Backbone bond lengths (Angstrom), bond angles and torsions (degrees), N, CA, C in turn:
res aa  C-N    CA-C-N  psi(-1)  N-CA   C-N-CA  omega(-1)  CA-C   N-CA-C  phi
1 M - - - 1.472 - - 1.526 107.72 -
2 T 1.311 115.05 136.51 1.453 120.63 -177.08 1.518 110.24 -89.11
3 Y 1.339 115.65 130.63 1.456 121.51 178.48 1.530 109.05 -113.76
4 N 1.264 116.38 148.96 1.450 121.89 166.92 1.515 108.41 -119.22
5 S 1.306 115.74 -172.04 1.458 118.07 -176.34 1.520 112.89 -64.03
6 N 1.330 117.46 -20.47 1.468 120.57 -178.18 1.536 112.30 -101.91
7 G 1.334 118.71 7.10 1.460 121.03 -179.81 1.513 110.60 118.96
8 P 1.388 116.27 -161.81 1.472 120.48 -178.60 1.519 110.74 -61.00
9 S 1.314 114.93 146.27 1.458 119.36 178.74 1.522 110.34 -74.18
10 A 1.319 116.04 162.93 1.462 121.37 179.80 1.514 111.01 -61.74
11 K 1.332 116.27 -36.98 1.468 120.75 179.63 1.518 110.44 -63.61
12 A 1.307 115.79 -42.27 1.463 120.04 -179.52 1.527 110.67 -64.98
13 I 1.312 114.80 -41.10 1.467 118.69 178.90 1.513 110.77 -63.59
14 G 1.329 116.32 -41.52 1.467 120.85 179.50 1.512 111.92 -61.70
15 I 1.348 114.69 -44.98 1.471 118.90 179.67 1.524 110.67 -62.86
16 G 1.333 115.62 -40.44 1.462 119.76 179.22 1.513 112.09 -63.30
17 C 1.336 115.65 -41.84 1.472 120.05 179.04 1.523 111.25 -64.05
18 L 1.333 114.34 -42.45 1.472 117.77 179.31 1.515 110.65 -63.69
19 G 1.316 116.10 -40.15 1.465 119.28 178.67 1.516 111.60 -63.96
20 G 1.323 115.97 -43.17 1.477 119.28 178.14 1.508 111.98 -63.17
21 A 1.344 114.33 -40.43 1.464 118.44 179.39 1.518 110.86 -64.59
22 A 1.335 115.04 -38.06 1.469 119.08 179.76 1.523 110.95 -65.28
23 V 1.316 115.08 -41.99 1.474 118.90 178.45 1.524 110.59 -64.19
24 F 1.347 116.79 -44.92 1.472 121.22 179.53 1.526 111.11 -60.36
25 T 1.353 113.81 -43.66 1.470 118.19 179.74 1.516 111.37 -63.68
26 A 1.316 115.88 -41.18 1.461 120.23 178.84 1.523 111.08 -61.95
27 I 1.329 115.93 -40.86 1.472 120.14 178.97 1.525 110.28 -64.28
28 V 1.344 116.24 -46.93 1.467 120.63 -178.93 1.517 110.65 -59.88
29 F 1.344 115.38 -47.75 1.457 118.77 -178.96 1.535 111.19 -67.60
30 G 1.333 116.01 -33.65 1.459 119.20 177.54 1.515 111.75 -64.60
31 I 1.340 115.46 -45.12 1.467 120.05 177.23 1.528 110.27 -63.81
32 G 1.343 115.25 -43.31 1.462 119.49 179.53 1.515 112.41 -60.80
33 Y 1.338 114.83 -39.89 1.467 119.21 179.99 1.534 109.98 -66.41
34 A 1.331 115.02 -43.20 1.462 119.14 -179.91 1.530 111.24 -63.61
35 M 1.324 116.97 -33.14 1.474 121.06 -178.74 1.524 112.32 -86.18
36 S 1.331 116.25 0.16 1.458 119.59 -178.72 1.517 112.19 -93.56
37 Y 1.337 116.28 17.19 1.462 121.46 174.52 1.523 108.84 -107.21
38 E 1.316 116.81 133.49 1.459 122.02 179.51 1.526 109.84 -134.17
39 S 1.308 115.96 155.78 1.461 122.51 174.36 1.525 108.32 -144.59
40 T 1.316 116.98 167.77 1.471 121.01 177.90 1.521 109.04 -126.54
41 D 1.323 115.71 145.73 1.460 119.07 173.63 1.528 109.09 -85.11
42 A 1.331 116.45 -178.25 1.459 120.25 -175.37 1.529 112.68 -70.26
43 G 1.318 117.21 -12.56 1.464 119.54 -175.57 1.514 115.27 -105.30
44 H 1.339 117.29 8.87 1.471 118.57 -177.16 1.527 111.18 -141.48
45 V 1.340 114.80 148.17 1.451 123.29 169.69 1.529 105.95 -113.84
46 A 1.333 116.97 146.74 1.465 119.83 -173.05 1.523 111.69 -127.39
47 V 1.328 114.35 143.95 1.457 122.12 175.43 1.525 107.69 -113.24
48 V 1.331 116.66 127.04 1.467 121.97 -179.40 1.524 108.77 -102.56
49 R 1.335 116.08 126.74 1.467 122.19 -178.65 1.525 110.85 -124.13
50 N 1.322 115.28 148.36 1.463 119.68 168.35 1.521 108.48 -64.31
51 D 1.348 115.29 143.08 1.456 117.74 -178.86 1.525 112.55 -138.57
52 A 1.312 117.81 13.27 1.464 120.43 178.32 1.527 109.89 -71.25
53 F 1.313 116.78 139.28 1.473 119.93 -174.79 1.525 111.87 -67.22
54 W 1.349 116.81 -23.12 1.471 118.44 -178.30 1.531 113.02 -92.81
55 G 1.313 118.31 -7.93 1.462 120.13 -175.23 1.520 112.75 -115.08
56 D 1.337 115.41 -169.71 1.467 120.08 179.63 1.530 109.94 -80.48
57 K 1.318 115.53 173.51 1.463 121.98 -178.95 1.519 110.95 -114.72
58 K 1.308 116.93 31.73 1.455 121.00 -174.30 1.528 111.73 -74.79
59 I 1.340 113.76 156.94 1.459 120.82 175.97 1.533 108.93 -74.95
60 T 1.317 115.85 132.68 1.469 119.75 179.64 1.521 112.55 -102.72
61 S 1.347 117.04 -28.89 1.465 119.26 -179.65 1.522 110.49 -167.14
62 V 1.346 114.47 166.52 1.464 122.21 174.82 1.520 107.47 -124.62
63 M 1.322 116.54 129.32 1.461 121.79 179.78 1.532 108.88 -104.30
64 Q 1.315 115.73 119.23 1.454 121.32 -178.49 1.535 111.30 -73.44
65 P 1.323 118.28 161.25 1.474 120.96 179.62 1.529 111.41 -55.09
66 G 1.314 116.14 138.74 1.453 121.36 178.21 1.509 114.70 77.11
67 S 1.327 118.33 19.30 1.472 120.65 179.69 1.530 110.59 -74.42
68 S 1.320 116.25 139.12 1.461 120.50 177.33 1.523 110.05 -74.09
69 A 1.321 115.86 166.14 1.473 120.60 -178.36 1.525 110.75 -62.19
70 R 1.332 114.96 135.22 1.462 119.44 178.12 1.525 109.38 -148.77
71 Y 1.308 114.15 159.43 1.457 119.96 -178.77 1.528 109.58 -76.37
72 V 1.339 115.59 126.03 1.467 119.50 -178.72 1.525 111.78 -111.08
73 G 1.312 117.69 -3.26 1.461 120.32 176.02 1.519 112.96 102.76
74 Y 1.342 113.68 158.87 1.464 119.89 175.60 1.523 110.80 -69.82
75 W 1.326 115.82 153.91 1.471 123.12 173.17 1.538 111.58 49.37
76 T 1.312 113.80 53.95 1.465 120.04 174.43 1.523 109.25 -119.44
77 K 1.310 115.77 160.80 1.458 121.76 176.75 1.522 108.35 -128.41
78 V 1.324 116.33 136.17 1.468 121.11 -175.90 1.525 109.45 -112.39
79 H 1.332 115.17 126.79 1.469 121.92 177.20 1.525 109.21 -104.24
80 F 1.322 117.20 120.74 1.460 121.92 -179.64 1.532 110.02 -101.75
81 Y 1.337 115.97 135.10 1.464 122.42 177.11 1.528 109.82 -127.90
82 P 1.345 117.91 147.66 1.477 120.18 -178.86 1.526 111.21 -67.88
83 S 1.335 116.60 134.60 1.465 120.11 -178.31 1.529 112.75 -108.82
84 T 1.332 117.49 -17.59 1.460 120.49 178.53 1.523 109.47 -88.60
85 Q 1.336 116.08 174.26 1.464 119.61 -178.05 1.526 110.66 -59.79
86 S 1.316 115.37 132.53 1.458 121.63 177.94 1.520 109.06 -114.25
87 S 1.312 115.45 165.86 1.465 119.59 178.04 1.520 109.47 -140.09
88 Y 1.317 114.34 151.99 1.469 121.41 176.20 1.524 106.14 -129.70
89 T 1.327 116.59 114.61 1.457 121.75 -171.63 1.524 111.84 -106.02
90 I 1.317 114.68 134.06 1.467 122.66 176.25 1.517 106.62 -115.23
91 T 1.331 117.42 113.29 1.452 120.54 -173.12 1.522 111.22 -152.25
92 D 1.346 115.38 162.04 1.460 119.26 175.95 1.529 111.40 -88.75
93 D 1.334 116.33 2.24 1.459 120.79 175.86 1.525 108.98 -92.28
94 P 1.343 118.38 109.24 1.469 120.64 -176.21 1.517 113.44 -63.15
95 K 1.332 118.68 -14.64 1.458 121.53 -179.70 1.527 112.27 -85.35
96 E 1.335 117.28 -15.53 1.456 120.10 -174.26 1.522 114.19 -114.93
97 G 1.315 118.68 -17.93 1.450 121.43 -175.52 1.518 113.31 -75.85
98 D 1.329 115.27 165.98 1.462 120.79 179.79 1.516 112.62 -98.71
99 T 1.322 117.79 5.40 1.454 121.34 171.31 1.519 107.58 -126.79
100 P 1.322 118.47 155.11 1.467 120.64 -176.34 1.519 112.36 -61.58
101 G 1.352 116.20 141.33 1.459 121.24 174.65 1.516 113.71 72.82
102 V 1.332 114.65 -164.54 1.461 121.37 178.61 1.521 109.21 -70.84
103 D 1.322 116.11 129.87 1.464 120.53 -172.66 1.521 109.58 -134.75
104 V 1.326 116.54 105.95 1.464 122.26 178.91 1.525 107.92 -135.29
105 I 1.337 117.53 138.28 1.459 120.63 175.19 1.524 108.10 -81.19
106 S 1.311 117.01 117.75 1.459 121.96 -178.50 1.527 109.21 -105.15
107 V 1.336 116.05 112.95 1.469 121.37 -177.39 1.526 109.17 -137.02
108 P 1.341 117.74 151.01 1.460 120.31 -178.63 1.527 112.42 -82.58
109 S 1.324 115.28 143.94 1.459 120.80 174.11 1.527 109.48 -80.14
110 L 1.320 115.80 178.46 1.461 120.32 -178.71 1.520 111.90 -59.42
111 D 1.332 117.18 -33.83 1.456 121.13 -179.49 1.526 113.05 -98.63
112 G 1.337 116.72 18.28 1.459 120.11 169.16 1.506 117.02 87.14
113 V 1.325 119.49 7.94 1.458 121.25 177.49 1.528 108.75 -85.95
114 Q 1.327 116.83 128.81 1.460 120.90 -178.61 1.531 109.39 -74.80
115 M 1.325 116.44 114.98 1.460 121.57 -175.98 1.532 109.88 -102.23
116 G 1.320 115.91 138.72 1.453 121.49 175.64 1.521 109.81 -99.69
117 I 1.325 117.32 118.33 1.459 122.03 -174.19 1.527 110.25 -110.08
118 Q 1.338 115.83 131.00 1.458 122.26 175.43 1.526 108.88 -123.85
119 G 1.312 116.79 140.95 1.456 119.98 -178.68 1.515 111.60 -170.38
120 T 1.324 115.59 -178.60 1.458 121.99 -178.82 1.522 110.39 -134.99
121 L 1.322 116.05 131.55 1.459 122.18 174.62 1.525 108.58 -99.46
122 Y 1.334 116.17 126.46 1.456 121.60 176.32 1.538 109.15 -109.72
123 F 1.326 116.73 141.33 1.462 120.49 179.95 1.517 109.56 -163.65
124 S 1.334 115.83 165.41 1.466 121.90 174.16 1.522 108.62 -127.72
125 F 1.328 115.48 149.36 1.458 121.56 178.72 1.528 108.69 -81.09
126 N 1.322 116.82 131.44 1.463 121.59 -179.68 1.536 109.32 -72.85
127 T 1.338 116.31 116.29 1.473 120.12 -174.62 1.525 113.48 -93.86
128 D 1.314 117.73 9.58 1.462 119.80 174.39 1.540 108.44 -56.91
129 P 1.343 118.97 127.81 1.478 120.92 -173.50 1.518 114.36 -53.34
130 D 1.308 117.76 -45.41 1.466 119.86 -179.51 1.526 111.44 -64.82
131 T 1.341 115.28 -38.53 1.461 119.80 179.26 1.517 111.06 -67.98
132 V 1.327 116.49 -40.60 1.463 120.80 178.36 1.530 110.32 -62.54
133 K 1.327 116.85 -43.47 1.473 120.72 178.11 1.527 110.53 -59.83
134 E 1.329 115.39 -44.99 1.464 120.07 -178.69 1.523 110.63 -62.68
135 F 1.348 116.51 -42.85 1.469 120.06 178.63 1.523 110.73 -62.36
136 D 1.332 116.81 -43.87 1.457 120.03 -177.91 1.524 111.48 -66.23
137 N 1.328 116.76 -35.65 1.462 119.60 177.06 1.528 111.28 -65.56
138 K 1.327 116.95 -34.86 1.461 120.30 -178.16 1.521 112.71 -83.05
139 F 1.337 115.79 -44.12 1.460 118.98 -170.60 1.528 114.29 -116.95
140 G 1.342 117.60 -15.84 1.457 119.37 178.24 1.506 113.52 -84.51
141 T 1.316 117.25 -5.40 1.465 121.26 -178.46 1.526 112.30 -105.29
142 R 1.345 115.87 10.74 1.465 119.69 -179.87 1.523 109.65 -140.43
143 S 1.307 115.87 162.25 1.458 120.63 179.06 1.531 109.37 -105.81
144 F 1.328 115.83 162.49 1.464 121.68 -177.06 1.521 109.16 -130.06
145 T 1.316 115.22 151.46 1.459 120.57 -177.40 1.515 109.99 -132.26
146 Y 1.328 115.58 134.01 1.468 120.38 176.19 1.532 108.17 -155.86
147 G 1.322 115.19 132.77 1.460 120.08 178.11 1.514 113.84 60.69
148 G 1.319 116.23 31.62 1.460 119.84 178.59 1.514 114.15 82.82
149 E 1.341 118.25 1.90 1.452 121.81 179.18 1.521 110.39 -112.71
150 T 1.326 116.05 143.55 1.459 121.74 -179.29 1.524 109.42 -121.78
151 G 1.342 116.51 141.13 1.459 120.14 179.57 1.515 110.82 -165.67
152 N 1.308 115.20 174.03 1.466 122.04 177.44 1.519 109.11 -106.66
153 A 1.318 116.61 153.52 1.462 121.25 -177.79 1.525 111.91 -61.42
154 Y 1.334 117.19 -24.00 1.461 120.81 -178.42 1.528 112.98 -94.40
155 D 1.338 117.25 4.73 1.467 120.82 -178.02 1.524 111.70 -85.76
156 G 1.316 117.60 55.90 1.454 120.81 176.41 1.525 113.31 67.65
157 T 1.317 115.17 -164.29 1.463 121.31 -177.75 1.524 111.90 -61.19
158 K 1.316 116.53 -40.97 1.456 120.25 -178.47 1.525 111.50 -65.94
159 G 1.326 117.10 -46.91 1.460 120.27 -179.51 1.517 112.11 -64.51
160 F 1.342 115.97 -43.24 1.466 119.13 179.21 1.530 110.27 -65.59
161 G 1.332 116.53 -33.21 1.462 120.24 177.18 1.514 112.38 -65.77
162 I 1.339 116.79 -38.85 1.469 120.29 176.89 1.523 109.82 -63.86
163 F 1.325 116.67 -41.58 1.469 121.20 175.43 1.534 110.69 -58.33
164 E 1.335 116.93 -45.70 1.470 120.81 179.18 1.525 111.38 -61.68
165 N 1.323 115.80 -43.04 1.467 119.34 -178.13 1.524 112.07 -63.24
166 Q 1.326 116.85 -40.12 1.460 119.42 -177.07 1.525 112.63 -80.61
167 I 1.331 117.83 -38.50 1.458 120.97 -170.96 1.533 112.78 -101.74
168 V 1.333 117.21 -44.55 1.465 120.74 -173.50 1.526 112.25 -86.98
169 R 1.315 117.79 -37.65 1.468 120.78 -175.21 1.530 113.10 -56.82
170 P 1.339 120.51 -44.05 1.468 118.92 178.59 1.528 113.25 -59.28
171 V 1.332 117.04 -31.62 1.468 120.47 178.18 1.528 109.77 -68.04
172 I 1.340 116.81 -41.06 1.463 120.99 177.20 1.523 110.25 -62.78
173 N 1.320 116.29 -46.22 1.468 120.34 179.85 1.523 111.40 -57.00
174 N 1.319 116.56 -43.42 1.461 120.79 -177.73 1.528 111.05 -66.60
175 A 1.343 117.22 -41.97 1.465 120.56 179.52 1.516 110.92 -63.97
176 V 1.323 117.57 -40.83 1.465 121.52 178.64 1.521 110.38 -65.74
177 R 1.325 116.05 -43.92 1.469 120.69 -179.28 1.528 110.87 -59.76
178 E 1.325 116.97 -44.25 1.463 120.60 -178.72 1.526 111.55 -65.82
179 A 1.333 117.23 -38.42 1.463 120.68 -178.63 1.526 111.55 -71.33
180 I 1.327 117.05 -42.71 1.464 120.55 -177.74 1.523 111.16 -71.00
181 A 1.325 116.71 -30.01 1.470 120.74 -177.63 1.524 112.59 -65.77
182 T 1.317 117.65 -14.17 1.469 120.92 179.97 1.521 112.47 -93.60
183 K 1.340 117.40 -3.26 1.457 121.21 -174.65 1.528 111.43 -121.77
184 K 1.318 115.24 144.48 1.458 120.35 171.84 1.524 109.20 -79.40
185 C 1.312 114.48 161.39 1.460 119.44 179.20 1.529 110.36 -56.57
186 S 1.334 116.96 -41.97 1.465 120.61 -177.78 1.526 112.42 -70.13
187 D 1.346 117.73 -16.45 1.468 120.18 174.64 1.521 111.10 -72.39
188 L 1.329 115.80 -27.46 1.458 121.04 -179.12 1.521 112.04 -98.80
189 L 1.332 116.14 -37.35 1.461 122.18 176.15 1.528 107.63 -129.87
190 A 1.315 116.44 108.43 1.460 120.15 -176.00 1.525 111.52 -58.43
191 S 1.329 116.91 -30.92 1.467 120.35 -178.20 1.515 112.44 -66.30
192 C 1.346 117.93 -15.59 1.471 119.23 177.10 1.525 111.23 -61.16
193 A 1.337 116.80 -25.88 1.466 120.22 -179.76 1.517 111.26 -61.91
194 L 1.323 117.63 -21.92 1.460 121.15 -179.22 1.523 112.56 -70.80
195 V 1.324 116.68 -24.32 1.465 119.43 -173.47 1.521 112.58 -124.98
196 Q 1.354 117.52 11.54 1.450 119.66 178.71 1.523 110.53 -68.57
197 N 1.311 115.81 134.28 1.461 121.56 -178.83 1.529 109.40 -88.52
198 T 1.331 115.99 75.07 1.462 120.13 -177.40 1.524 112.78 -100.49
199 G 1.325 115.51 -5.29 1.464 117.92 -177.56 1.513 112.74 83.48
200 Q 1.322 117.99 0.26 1.453 122.33 179.86 1.522 109.08 -119.87
201 Q 1.318 115.27 147.90 1.450 119.98 178.34 1.527 109.57 -73.25
202 V 1.328 116.50 134.41 1.452 121.19 -179.37 1.519 110.00 -82.91
203 D 1.313 117.23 132.57 1.456 122.39 175.19 1.521 107.66 -81.94
204 L 1.342 115.76 102.64 1.453 120.03 -174.59 1.524 112.73 -61.94
205 T 1.315 117.33 -26.90 1.464 119.94 -177.19 1.527 111.98 -72.50
206 K 1.338 116.64 -13.77 1.458 120.25 -177.52 1.528 113.14 -108.13
207 V 1.325 116.63 7.48 1.458 120.80 -179.64 1.518 108.77 -98.34
208 P 1.339 118.90 117.01 1.461 121.02 -179.40 1.519 111.51 -74.67
209 N 1.305 116.38 158.74 1.462 121.48 176.61 1.520 110.41 -91.30
210 G 1.347 117.81 148.54 1.453 122.14 174.50 1.514 113.78 83.55
211 N 1.309 114.24 -174.28 1.466 121.87 -176.86 1.522 111.72 -80.57
212 V 1.306 115.84 145.70 1.459 120.25 171.95 1.521 108.21 -84.25
213 N 1.302 117.27 173.39 1.463 121.63 179.96 1.523 109.82 -69.52
214 I 1.321 116.58 122.58 1.474 120.58 -178.04 1.530 111.24 -115.66
215 N 1.326 115.78 21.72 1.468 119.31 179.12 1.520 112.51 -61.23
216 D 1.340 116.37 -33.41 1.466 118.21 -178.91 1.525 111.34 -67.57
217 V 1.334 117.12 -33.72 1.470 120.80 176.66 1.524 109.89 -68.19
218 Q 1.316 116.00 -45.35 1.464 120.01 178.14 1.521 110.86 -59.23
219 K 1.319 116.82 -42.18 1.460 120.87 -179.48 1.528 111.08 -65.07
220 A 1.335 116.33 -39.83 1.466 119.91 179.13 1.531 110.59 -62.04
221 I 1.343 116.26 -43.01 1.469 120.20 178.33 1.522 109.95 -65.66
222 D 1.319 115.93 -44.77 1.460 121.68 -178.89 1.532 111.31 -59.96
223 D 1.327 116.55 -47.43 1.465 120.86 -179.96 1.522 111.76 -62.32
224 A 1.331 115.84 -40.79 1.468 119.60 -179.59 1.523 111.35 -64.75
225 L 1.335 116.71 -43.69 1.464 119.89 -177.04 1.518 112.48 -67.42
226 K 1.327 117.48 -31.42 1.467 120.52 -179.42 1.529 111.74 -62.15
227 T 1.309 116.39 -27.33 1.467 119.58 178.58 1.530 111.88 -104.24
228 D 1.328 117.34 -37.36 1.466 120.41 -172.85 1.524 113.33 -71.28
229 I 1.332 117.42 -37.39 1.475 118.79 -176.38 1.522 110.94 -62.97
230 N 1.328 116.59 -54.02 1.469 119.01 -178.99 1.525 112.06 -68.18
231 A 1.340 116.38 -31.35 1.459 119.14 176.74 1.528 110.21 -64.74
232 T 1.318 116.74 -39.61 1.464 121.04 178.32 1.524 111.36 -68.92
233 L 1.324 116.26 -40.95 1.463 120.33 179.96 1.523 111.90 -72.19
234 G 1.326 116.15 -25.72 1.456 119.85 178.25 1.508 114.62 88.64
235 G 1.331 116.87 23.42 1.466 120.63 178.75 1.513 110.59 -176.55
236 N 1.322 116.24 164.94 1.462 121.30 -178.93 1.527 109.53 -84.06
237 Y 1.334 115.79 64.79 1.459 120.93 -172.80 1.525 113.36 -85.36
238 F 1.339 117.27 -29.83 1.458 120.88 -179.08 1.526 109.32 -112.27
239 T 1.322 116.94 139.35 1.460 122.20 176.69 1.524 108.99 -125.16
240 G 1.344 116.00 168.88 1.470 119.87 178.37 1.507 113.45 59.39
241 I 1.332 117.49 34.75 1.462 121.55 -177.47 1.526 110.13 -71.13
242 K 1.329 116.24 128.06 1.465 121.28 178.10 1.517 109.05 -149.69
243 F 1.338 116.39 134.13 1.463 121.26 179.69 1.523 109.26 -114.36
244 T 1.324 116.11 130.53 1.462 122.51 177.09 1.523 109.31 -112.47
245 L 1.317 116.28 122.54 1.461 121.70 178.42 1.524 108.29 -85.04
246 N 1.322 116.67 112.92 1.462 120.95 -172.50 1.527 113.70 -91.47
247 K 1.327 117.61 -35.54 1.458 119.19 -173.37 1.521 110.71 -160.51
248 V 1.334 115.46 144.82 1.465 122.32 175.48 1.515 107.79 -124.69
249 D 1.312 116.73 125.83 1.460 122.18 -179.38 1.522 110.52 -122.27
250 V 1.326 114.92 164.90 1.465 121.96 172.13 1.516 107.65 -122.85
251 P 1.347 118.64 162.39 1.465 120.49 178.28 1.530 111.54 -55.74
252 Q 1.319 116.29 155.03 1.459 120.76 -174.46 1.517 112.76 -58.90
253 N 1.356 117.56 -39.04 1.461 119.05 -179.33 1.523 111.35 -65.24
254 V 1.343 116.74 -35.57 1.463 119.96 176.68 1.523 110.24 -70.21
255 Q 1.338 116.43 -40.53 1.463 120.24 178.76 1.519 111.09 -63.32
256 D 1.342 116.92 -39.28 1.468 120.03 177.74 1.527 110.62 -61.75
257 A 1.340 115.96 -42.60 1.462 119.69 178.59 1.528 111.21 -63.99
258 I 1.336 116.19 -39.17 1.464 120.12 177.72 1.527 110.57 -64.05
259 N 1.341 116.15 -42.99 1.468 119.43 179.36 1.525 111.46 -60.74
260 Q 1.340 116.10 -42.11 1.463 119.98 178.67 1.523 110.85 -64.01
261 A 1.340 115.70 -41.80 1.462 119.74 -180.00 1.519 111.20 -66.31
262 Q 1.335 116.45 -39.17 1.457 119.67 179.11 1.522 111.43 -67.75
263 T 1.347 116.24 -34.35 1.461 119.45 175.28 1.528 110.49 -64.57
264 A 1.342 114.38 -42.13 1.468 118.42 177.04 1.522 110.69 -63.40
265 F 1.320 116.17 -39.73 1.457 121.22 178.60 1.530 110.23 -61.80
266 A 1.346 115.77 -42.50 1.465 119.74 179.06 1.524 111.23 -64.76
267 N 1.345 116.17 -39.99 1.462 119.64 178.78 1.527 111.08 -65.33
268 V 1.344 115.59 -40.02 1.464 119.35 177.40 1.529 110.32 -62.67
269 S 1.312 116.22 -44.09 1.458 120.78 179.98 1.532 110.54 -62.26
270 K 1.336 116.17 -40.82 1.457 120.50 179.24 1.533 110.93 -64.56
271 S 1.336 115.14 -43.37 1.469 119.09 178.63 1.517 111.09 -65.15
272 Q 1.345 115.71 -41.39 1.460 119.05 179.12 1.523 111.26 -63.50
273 A 1.329 116.68 -35.89 1.460 120.29 178.10 1.524 110.98 -67.38
274 A 1.350 115.96 -40.24 1.464 119.65 178.74 1.527 111.18 -64.92
275 I 1.343 115.46 -40.80 1.473 119.52 178.53 1.526 109.84 -64.00
276 A 1.308 116.16 -43.55 1.460 119.71 -179.79 1.521 111.29 -62.80
277 A 1.346 117.02 -39.33 1.462 120.55 178.62 1.517 111.30 -65.78
278 A 1.342 116.32 -42.83 1.464 120.17 179.06 1.527 111.17 -63.45
279 Q 1.335 116.46 -41.91 1.460 120.39 178.07 1.521 111.38 -63.26
280 A 1.327 115.93 -38.67 1.459 119.39 178.35 1.519 111.29 -66.72
281 D 1.352 116.38 -40.72 1.463 119.68 178.09 1.522 111.20 -63.64
282 A 1.339 115.23 -42.57 1.469 119.13 179.84 1.520 111.12 -62.98
283 K 1.314 115.93 -41.63 1.464 120.44 178.83 1.519 110.82 -64.57
284 A 1.326 117.40 -39.97 1.464 121.08 178.72 1.517 110.98 -65.76
285 N 1.328 116.42 -41.33 1.468 119.72 179.07 1.523 110.95 -64.57
286 E 1.350 115.62 -40.14 1.473 119.43 178.93 1.521 110.81 -62.25
287 T 1.316 116.13 -44.94 1.465 120.21 179.71 1.526 110.77 -65.09
288 R 1.328 116.90 -39.30 1.463 121.02 179.62 1.530 111.31 -64.18
289 Q 1.348 115.35 -41.60 1.462 119.63 -179.23 1.520 110.94 -65.35
290 Q 1.327 116.34 -37.85 1.463 119.56 176.53 1.524 110.89 -60.17
291 G 1.322 116.80 -37.93 1.463 120.73 177.52 1.516 111.74 -67.09
292 Y 1.339 117.55 -39.35 1.456 120.34 179.28 1.531 111.30 -67.68
293 N 1.342 114.69 -35.44 1.472 117.30 177.83 1.521 111.08 -63.20
294 A 1.319 116.22 -35.63 1.457 120.25 179.55 1.519 111.53 -79.24
295 C 1.324 117.69 -24.11 1.474 121.89 -177.11 1.525 108.36 -140.97
296 P 1.331 118.51 82.39 1.468 121.61 -177.25 1.522 112.79 -56.20
297 I 1.326 116.83 -39.86 1.466 118.84 -177.82 1.522 111.55 -64.06
298 C 1.376 116.99 -28.08 1.468 120.85 177.72 1.520 110.82 -61.73
299 G 1.326 115.51 -37.81 1.448 119.53 178.90 1.519 110.97 -64.92
300 Q 1.362 116.15 -39.82 1.457 119.42 178.46 1.526 111.11 -65.75
301 I 1.337 115.15 -39.72 1.470 118.43 179.23 1.526 110.58 -63.44
302 D 1.316 116.79 -44.88 1.477 119.43 178.98 1.519 111.07 -63.80
303 L 1.328 115.74 -36.16 1.455 120.20 179.16 1.521 110.87 -63.35
304 M 1.349 115.76 -43.27 1.462 119.52 178.75 1.534 110.49 -63.79
305 R 1.328 116.82 -39.35 1.462 120.44 179.64 1.529 112.84 -66.05
306 A 1.331 115.36 -26.78 1.460 120.32 -177.52 1.517 113.65 -80.40
307 I 1.374 116.55 -10.25 1.468 119.06 -179.58 1.524 109.08 -70.13
308 P 1.336 119.06 126.84 1.465 121.92 -179.69 1.525 111.92 -58.01
309 D 1.309 116.76 152.84 1.459 122.18 -177.11 1.518 113.02 -63.21
310 H 1.330 118.07 -29.44 1.462 119.65 -175.01 1.530 112.81 -78.42
311 I 1.337 116.85 -8.65 1.470 119.82 178.14 1.527 108.02 -92.20
312 T 1.346 115.52 121.50 1.475 120.44 -178.00 1.523 112.54 -99.50
313 T 1.334 117.89 -23.30 1.475 121.36 179.37 1.510 108.63 -137.94
314 W 1.317 115.31 133.42 1.474 120.37 -178.82 1.515 108.82 -127.05
315 A 1.332 116.81 129.29 1.468 122.78 -179.95 1.510 109.05 -116.85
316 P 1.341 117.82 91.81 1.466 120.76 -177.01 1.516 113.80 -71.74
317 G 1.339 118.04 -18.26 1.466 119.81 -179.10 1.533 110.57 -165.39
318 A 1.319 116.67 173.63 1.469 121.47 -177.68 1.512 110.17 -60.81
319 G 1.335 115.29 130.13 1.449 119.91 175.37 1.514 113.93 79.76
320 V 1.319 118.01 3.41 1.476 121.31 -178.30 1.519 109.12 -121.70
321 T 1.296 115.34 124.29 1.466 120.62 178.46 1.513 107.61 -131.71
322 V 1.328 116.57 131.65 1.467 120.95 -178.95 1.513 107.91 -124.96
323 T 1.295 115.12 131.74 1.461 120.49 173.83 1.527 107.00 -105.55
324 P 1.361 118.47 100.13 1.454 121.05 -172.17 1.518 113.70 -69.01
325 K 1.340 117.46 -31.80 1.460 118.95 -176.76 1.521 108.00 -132.43
326 P 1.332 117.17 140.62 1.462 120.82 179.52 1.525 110.95 -67.74
């Protein structure tokens, strides 16, 4: 480096700056190159997009699940989506549901009883490359908001969940509403017949206990979702769609009335059983007495047999003593 009386020359400073800039640039490009390798695990499919501020934002490639590390280019952005079976749970258990807090779909039955529906939607993301590109163009380029939280569909489990809550959940609600609207409360919960306001007295002896078969309701919801979800999304993005109906509830005041009615039903059944037992005993005694009338000595024999073992002498009347056992 050339020095003059006042320090390094301007030329020397310039060369030094250029050298430093070259080293800095090499480091930046080296880091960028190292970070331009991506891979996918067995549970995700990835979409690679250009992300340079001066260029386009087009998709450059799709990486299938389990892809090994490969160079995807400088200034790219990778969107990861779940490729294995996913589930969306609607439940009153805040620890298990896919929305914050207690989450139940509340819809009216055919006869106006508000029913609480809990269930689980199962599905898989379609990993066909063209389909994945189409999905990313529609939903990977926008953000979603639900419950005060905002995220992108490719932002892991949380982001994909926000997407489901905003886009998929209304479709589930509609399918459930349509299916439940065709059924009376007693079609889903037989005990509803105990408290239905029909103006007629309910025959408690003809009301079954527990839930009736609700497979037809589950099937109706399942069939609707298989077509409605992808129709709403605008493409065959989800496959293996299946809905499982886990639980059907009624409002607490209706449940309390059902519990009271079932208690009354149990008391009636208990009373009816006691009456039946008493009638049977009376009938048996009548038949037994008829036999004794025809065979007086039989009555005496039965009487002797009925004397407890610990009694050694029995005096049925004045002047009469019987020793039943030696």
